[in-house]
C-alpha positions in Angstrom: 20.5 -86.5 -41.6 21.7 -90.0 -40.8 18.8 -92.5 -40.8 17.7 -94.0 -37.6 17.5 -97.8 -37.5 14.2 -99.4 -36.4 15.9 -101.1 -33.4 16.4 -97.6 -32.0 19.8 -98.6 -30.6 21.8 -95.6 -32.1 19.8 -92.6 -30.9 22.4 -91.0 -28.8 25.0 -91.0 -31.6 22.6 -88.7 -33.6 22.5 -85.9 -31.2 24.7 -82.8 -31.7 28.3 -83.3 -30.6 28.1 -80.3 -28.2 25.3 -81.9 -26.1 26.5 -82.8 -22.6 25.8 -86.2 -21.1 22.9 -84.8 -19.2 21.4 -83.2 -22.3 21.8 -86.4 -24.3 20.0 -88.4 -21.6 17.2 -85.8 -21.5 17.0 -85.7 -25.3 16.5 -89.4 -25.4 13.5 -89.0 -23.1 12.0 -86.3 -25.4 12.7 -88.5 -28.5 11.0 -91.5 -27.0 7.9 -89.5 -25.9 7.5 -87.8 -29.3 7.9 -91.1 -31.2 5.4 -92.7 -28.8 2.8 -90.1 -29.7 3.4 -90.5 -33.4 3.3 -94.3 -33.4 0.4 -94.7 -31.1 -1.6 -92.5 -33.5 -0.3 -94.5 -36.5 -1.5 -97.8 -35.0 -4.5 -96.6 -33.1 -3.1 -98.1 -29.9 -1.3 -101.4 -29.3 -3.9 -104.1 -29.0 -6.3 -106.1 -31.1 -8.3 -109.3 -30.5 -7.6 -112.3 -32.8 -9.6 -115.6 -32.7 -7.7 -118.6 -31.3 -10.1 -121.2 -32.8 -10.3 -122.4 -36.4 -13.1 -121.5 -38.9 -13.2 -124.3 -41.4 -16.5 -123.5 -42.9 -19.8 -121.7 -42.3 -21.2 -124.4 -40.1 -18.4 -123.9 -37.6 -20.2 -120.8 -36.4 -22.8 -123.3 -35.1 -20.1 -124.9 -33.0 -18.4 -121.7 -31.7 -21.7 -120.0 -31.2 -25.4 -121.1 -31.0 -26.6 -123.9 -30.8 -23.4 -125.8 -30.0 -22.1 -123.3 -27.4 -25.1 -124.0 -25.2 -23.3 -127.1 -24.0 -20.4 -124.9 -22.8 -22.7 -122.7 -20.7 -24.5 -125.6 -19.0 -21.2 -127.4 -18.4 -19.7 -124.4 -16.6 -23.1 -123.8 -14.8 -22.8 -127.3 -13.4 -19.1 -127.0 -12.4 -17.7 -123.5 -12.4 -14.1 -124.8 -12.3 -14.5 -126.0 -15.9 -14.6 -122.3 -17.0 -10.8 -122.4 -16.8 -10.6 -125.1 -19.4 -13.7 -124.4 -21.6 -13.0 -120.7 -22.0 -9.9 -118.5 -22.3 -10.3 -117.6 -18.6 -7.4 -119.8 -17.6 -5.0 -117.7 -19.6 -6.6 -114.3 -19.3 -5.6 -111.4 -17.0 -7.6 -108.2 -16.5 -5.3 -105.1 -16.1 -7.4 -102.8 -13.9 -6.6 -99.2 -13.1 -8.3 -96.0 -12.1 -5.3 -94.0 -13.5 -4.7 -92.0 -10.4 -0.9 -92.6 -10.2 0.3 -93.1 -13.8 4.1 -93.4 -14.0 5.4 -90.0 -12.8 2.5 -88.1 -14.2 0.0 -88.5 -11.3 -3.7 -88.5 -11.9 -4.3 -88.8 -15.7 -8.1 -89.2 -15.5 -9.7 -92.7 -16.0 -9.0 -93.1 -19.7 -5.5 -91.5 -19.3 -4.0 -94.8 -18.2 -5.0 -96.7 -21.4 -1.6 -96.2 -23.0 0.2 -97.8 -20.0 -2.4 -100.5 -19.5 -2.3 -101.5 -23.2 1.5 -101.6 -22.9 1.2 -103.9 -19.9 -1.1 -106.2 -21.9 1.2 -106.2 -24.9 4.2 -107.2 -22.8 2.2 -109.9 -21.0 1.2 -111.5 -24.3 4.6 -111.2 -26.1 6.8 -112.0 -23.1 4.6 -114.4 -21.1 2.2 -116.0 -23.5 -0.7 -114.5 -21.4 -3.7 -112.8 -22.9 -4.6 -109.6 -21.1 -7.1 -106.7 -21.5 -6.9 -103.2 -20.2 -9.8 -101.9 -18.1 -9.4 -98.3 -17.0 -12.3 -97.6 -14.6 -13.9 -94.5 -13.1 -13.7 -94.7 -9.2 -14.8 -91.1 -8.7 -17.9 -90.8 -6.5 -20.8 -89.1 -8.1 -23.3 -86.8 -6.4 -26.0 -89.4 -6.3 -23.5 -91.9 -4.7 -22.2 -89.5 -2.0 -24.5 -90.5 0.8 -24.4 -94.2 0.0 -20.6 -94.5 -0.1 -19.9 -92.0 2.6 -17.3 -90.4 0.4 -17.5 -86.8 -0.8 -18.5 -86.4 -4.5 -15.6 -85.9 -6.8 -13.2 -88.0 -4.7 -12.0 -91.5 -5.6 -13.4 -94.4 -3.5 -11.2 -97.5 -3.3 -14.3 -99.6 -2.5 -15.5 -98.9 -6.1 -12.3 -100.7 -7.4 -12.8 -103.5 -5.0 -16.5 -103.9 -6.1 -15.5 -103.8 -9.8 -12.8 -106.5 -9.4 -15.1 -108.8 -7.4 -17.8 -108.5 -10.1 -15.1 -109.2 -12.8 -13.7 -112.3 -11.1 -15.8 -114.9 -12.9 -14.4 -113.8 -16.3 -10.6 -113.9 -15.7 -7.9 -116.1 -14.3 -6.1 -113.2 -12.6 -6.2 -109.5 -12.1 -3.2 -107.1 -12.4 -3.8 -103.9 -10.5 -2.0 -100.9 -11.9 -1.4 -97.1 -11.2 -3.7 -96.7 -8.2 -2.8 -93.8 -5.8 -1.5 -94.2 -2.3 -3.0 -95.0 0.2 -6.0 -96.5 -1.8 -3.7 -99.1 -3.3 -3.0 -100.8 0.0 -6.6 -101.3 0.9 -7.5 -102.5 -2.6 -4.8 -105.1 -2.9 -5.0 -106.4 0.7 -8.8 -106.7 0.5 -8.9 -108.4 -2.9 -6.1 -110.8 -2.0 -8.2 -112.1 0.8 -11.7 -112.2 -0.8 -10.9 -113.3 -4.3 -10.3 -116.9 -5.4 -8.0 -115.9 -8.2 -4.6 -114.1 -8.0 -4.8 -110.3 -7.6 -1.4 -108.7 -8.2 -0.4 -105.1 -7.9 2.4 -104.7 -10.3 3.5 -101.2 -9.2 4.1 -102.7 -5.7 4.7 -106.4 -6.0 6.3 -106.4 -9.4 8.6 -103.6 -8.5 9.5 -105.5 -5.3 10.2 -108.7 -7.2 12.6 -107.3 -9.7 14.3 -104.9 -7.2 15.0 -107.8 -4.9 16.3 -109.9 -7.8 18.7 -107.1 -8.8 19.7 -106.4 -5.2 20.6 -110.1 -4.7 23.0 -110.1 -7.6 24.4 -106.6 -6.9 25.2 -107.6 -3.3 27.0 -110.7 -4.6 29.1 -108.6 -7.0 29.9 -106.1 -4.2 31.1 -108.9 -2.0 28.6 -108.1 0.7 25.8 -109.9 2.6 22.1 -108.8 2.8 22.0 -109.0 6.6 25.0 -106.7 6.9 23.9 -104.0 4.4 22.6 -100.6 5.5 19.7 -100.0 3.1 18.1 -96.7 2.5 14.8 -96.3 0.6 13.8 -92.9 -0.8 10.0 -92.7 -1.3 7.4 -94.6 0.7 4.7 -95.3 -1.8 3.3 -98.6 -2.9 6.5 -99.7 -4.6 9.1 -99.0 -1.8 6.9 -100.1 1.1 6.5 -103.5 -0.7 10.2 -103.6 -1.6 11.0 -103.0 2.0 8.7 -105.8 3.1 10.2 -108.4 0.7 13.8 -107.4 1.6 13.0 -107.9 5.3 11.3 -111.2 4.6 14.3 -112.3 2.6 17.1 -111.6 5.1 17.4 -107.8 5.4 17.7 -106.5 9.0 15.1 -103.9 10.0 17.6 -102.2 12.3 19.8 -101.6 9.1 17.0 -100.1 7.1 15.9 -96.4 6.8 12.9 -95.4 4.7 12.4 -91.7 3.9 9.2 -90.1 2.6 8.6 -86.4 1.8 8.6 -85.5 5.5 11.7 -87.4 6.5 12.5 -90.8 8.0 9.9 -93.4 8.9 10.2 -94.4 12.6 8.0 -95.0 15.6 7.9 -91.3 16.4 6.0 -90.4 13.2 2.6 -89.6 14.7 1.3 -88.3 11.4 1.5 -91.8 9.9 0.2 -93.5 13.1 -2.9 -91.3 13.2 -3.9 -91.9 9.6 -5.1 -95.5 9.5 -5.1 -95.6 5.7 -1.3 -95.7 5.8 -1.1 -98.9 7.9 1.6 -100.4 5.6 3.8 -97.4 6.3 3.1 -97.5 10.0 4.1 -101.2 10.1 7.5 -100.2 8.7 7.8 -97.3 11.1 7.6 -99.8 14.0 10.1 -102.2 12.4 12.8 -100.0 10.9 15.1 -97.0 11.7 15.4 -97.5 15.5 17.7 -94.5 15.8 14.9 -92.4 14.4 17.0 -90.7 11.7 14.9 -88.0 10.1 17.2 -86.6 7.4 17.8 -88.2 4.1 21.3 -86.7 4.0 22.0 -88.3 7.4 20.5 -91.6 6.3 22.8 -91.8 3.2 26.0 -91.6 5.2 27.7 -95.0 5.1 24.7 -96.6 3.3 25.5 -99.7 1.2 22.3 -99.5 -0.8 19.9 -96.8 -2.0 16.6 -97.7 -3.6 14.8 -94.6 -4.8 11.3 -94.6 -6.2 10.3 -91.0 -5.5 10.2 -87.7 -7.4 11.5 -87.8 -11.0 14.9 -86.2 -11.4 17.5 -85.3 -12.1 18.9 -83.9 -8.9 16.3 -85.5 -6.6 19.4 -87.4 -5.4 22.7 -85.5 -5.5 26.2 -86.5 -6.3 27.2 -85.4 -2.7 24.6 -87.8 -1.2 25.9 -90.7 -3.3 29.5 -89.8 -2.5 28.7 -90.1 1.3 27.7 -93.8 0.9 29.9 -96.8 1.8 32.4 -98.3 -0.6 31.0 -100.3 -3.5 27.7 -98.6 -3.1 24.6 -99.9 -4.9 22.3 -97.2 -6.3 18.9 -98.0 -7.8 17.2 -94.8 -8.9 14.0 -95.9 -10.6 11.7 -92.9 -10.9 9.9 -92.6 -14.3 10.5 -91.2 -16.7 13.7 -89.6 -15.4 15.7 -91.2 -12.6 16.4 -89.3 -9.4 20.0 -89.0 -10.6 21.5 -89.7 -14.0 23.5 -93.0 -14.0 26.7 -91.3 -15.2 26.4 -88.8 -12.3 26.0 -91.5 -9.7 29.0 -93.4 -11.2 31.1 -90.2 -11.1 30.2 -89.9 -7.4 31.6 -93.3 -6.7 28.6 -95.7 -7.0 29.7 -99.3 -7.8 26.5 -100.4 -9.4 23.7 -98.2 -10.7 20.3 -99.3 -11.9 17.3 -97.4 -13.2 13.8 -98.2 -14.5 14.8 -97.4 -18.1 15.9 -99.8 -20.8 18.2 -97.3 -22.5 20.7 -97.4 -19.5 22.5 -100.4 -18.1 20.8 -102.4 -15.3 17.1 -101.8 -16.0 15.2 -102.6 -12.8 11.9 -103.1 -14.5 8.8 -105.0 -13.6 8.6 -106.3 -17.1 11.2 -109.0 -16.4 8.9 -110.2 -13.6 5.1 -109.9 -14.1 4.7 -111.9 -17.3 6.5 -114.9 -15.7 4.9 -114.8 -12.3 1.4 -114.4 -13.7 2.0 -117.2 -16.2 3.2 -119.5 -13.4 0.1 -118.7 -11.3 -2.2 -119.3 -14.2 -0.6 -122.6 -15.2 -1.5 -124.1 -11.8 -4.7 -122.1 -11.4 -3.4 -120.5 -8.2 -5.9 -118.9 -5.8 -3.5 -116.1 -5.0 0.1 -114.9 -5.4 1.7 -115.0 -1.9 4.8 -113.2 -0.7 6.5 -116.6 -0.9 5.7 -116.8 -4.6 7.0 -113.3 -5.1 10.3 -114.0 -3.3 10.7 -117.3 -5.2 10.3 -115.3 -8.5 13.0 -112.8 -7.3 15.4 -115.7 -6.7 14.5 -117.3 -9.9 15.4 -114.2 -11.9 18.6 -113.7 -9.9 19.8 -117.3 -10.2 19.0 -117.4 -13.9 20.8 -114.1 -14.5 23.8 -115.3 -12.6 24.1 -118.5 -14.7 23.9 -116.3 -17.8 26.7 -114.1 -16.5 26.4 -111.0 -14.3 28.7 -107.9 -14.1 28.3 -104.4 -12.5 26.6 -103.2 -15.7 24.5 -106.4 -16.2 23.0 -107.6 -12.9 19.8 -109.1 -14.3 18.7 -110.3 -17.7 16.6 -108.0 -19.8 13.2 -108.5 -21.5 15.2 -109.7 -24.6 15.9 -113.0 -22.9 13.1 -115.3 -23.9 13.8 -118.2 -21.6 13.8 -116.3 -18.2 10.0 -116.0 -18.3 9.4 -119.7 -18.8 11.9 -120.5 -16.0 10.4 -118.1 -13.5 6.8 -119.3 -14.4 7.8 -122.9 -13.6 9.5 -121.9 -10.3 6.5 -119.8 -9.3 4.1 -122.6 -10.2 6.1 -125.0 -8.0 6.0 -122.6 -5.1 2.2 -122.2 -5.4 1.9 -126.0 -5.3 4.3 -126.2 -2.2 2.1 -123.6 -0.4 -1.1 -125.4 -1.2 -2.4 -122.5 -3.4 -2.7 -124.4 -6.7 -5.8 -126.0 -8.1 -3.7 -128.1 -10.5 -0.6 -130.2 -9.9 2.2 -130.6 -12.4 6.0 -131.1 -12.5 8.5 -128.3 -13.0 9.3 -129.7 -16.5 5.6 -129.7 -17.4 5.1 -126.1 -16.3 8.3 -125.0 -18.1 7.4 -126.7 -21.4 3.8 -125.3 -21.3 5.0 -121.8 -20.6 7.8 -122.0 -23.2 5.3 -123.2 -25.9 2.8 -120.4 -25.2 5.6 -117.8 -25.2 7.0 -119.0 -28.5 3.6 -119.1 -30.1 2.8 -115.6 -29.0 6.1 -114.2 -30.4 5.7 -116.2 -33.6 2.2 -114.7 -34.1 3.5 -111.2 -33.7 6.5 -111.8 -36.0 4.2 -113.4 -38.6 1.9 -110.4 -38.6 4.9 -108.1 -39.0 6.4 -110.2 -41.8 3.1 -110.3 -43.7 2.6 -106.6 -43.3 -0.6 -106.8 -41.2 1.5 -104.9 -38.7 3.1 -102.1 -40.7 6.4 -100.5 -39.9 6.2 -96.8 -38.9 7.5 -94.5 -41.7 11.1 -93.2 -41.4 9.8 -89.6 -41.1 8.4 -90.4 -37.6 12.0 -91.1 -36.4 13.2 -87.9 -38.0 10.4 -85.8 -36.5 11.1 -87.3 -33.0 14.8 -86.6 -33.4 14.2 -83.0 -34.5 11.8 -82.4 -31.7 14.2 -83.8 -29.1 17.1 -81.5 -30.3 14.8 -78.5 -30.4 13.7 -79.1 -26.8 17.3 -79.2 -25.5 18.3 -76.1 -27.5 15.2 -74.3 -26.2 16.2 -75.1 -22.6 19.6 -73.6 -23.2 18.1 -70.2 -23.9 
């Protein structure tokens, strides 16, 4: 068997020659999942804590801890704002989840989200120079809480998440909410954005919206179209797509040209089921704004559409070739369900799509939050912002789009990937300036100052990881793991054929 390189950039070439394109795409998913299990077990997760201060002798413990550290406690007591400078709070994000909507796997139980949350923290550190820690919490109401909370025992209560974050606020510079089920996610985010004095960011919603808008801006340019003229269809009406719709409309999209479909059909003012359930107030706002012709069928919505943005049920075949073929010329198709897109990219291309994006990095045009959240959170932290506004999110989208265009865009490369180091420092500086412009910053600085600070922190984070790898403190997984993952992937495809 040919050896697999550690960059994992030649996986597809190793599959049997009789595998179809669909089977190769599915086999890659099986390979990556199996390798993930093997390597997470090998490392015991993805995170560790490392001191950032020097220990030059035994007596330095008296500086970093008692008695010297007493001066830090009293200084912060006298002026809480000094906690940003005298502790790591100013560069620390809590990644908070109750694990009720993990990727495409649904409710994974409170600890079930740890793999994703650790991954989010790892990316934040390596890509954005931001320290982060995963906190998967139990928001299920117990029998002894039932009467007090007014929620049936065994159910999740969004107020428990809100209470937790409010109690956590003194310790961190920002909070990244993650994988919280709909409609709880709307109440949690909107409440915390108002009551907290630090940024509270829901990456599934706002992060997805940022990078989708960035990709859409460049895709529309390449297609020779204008945002205000495009007929835009969104499949799925969860946290991601409802926020994507809001940002597109705020940035020039026309509500009369937008149709959003959930599992029951099109969103419009006649959807009494949404109107009557007050928990879905974000969906109802979009019902009142969009789809004035009250189109109910996804098939009908797709006819003549310029753009499809799907964040719905994992595929393939959630979206069909026939539906893509019914779209307008130079159609833009973003199918971003995880782990398998609603339609395979090669199928969408064969049906006539001009530009196709997915949430995966092993296909062209990855529309992934990871290009966004490390930079936007870094920018907010640099100026000690009190919140991340929609204006800051839109500025982040344009920052990524503009940066990508300068680097060179094409139908298979509409936005830069996580491999581009500088994009995070640029978007951090742009977001910091927007926070200052909107009066949300506690600290003023120039664009150049924000950029240089972000760039320095990012380079140091990457250098630290690279040094640990070079010195073998982070060991390379054994070659047999790759071989086991490949064998497993091939077996799964062959099994499905029977």
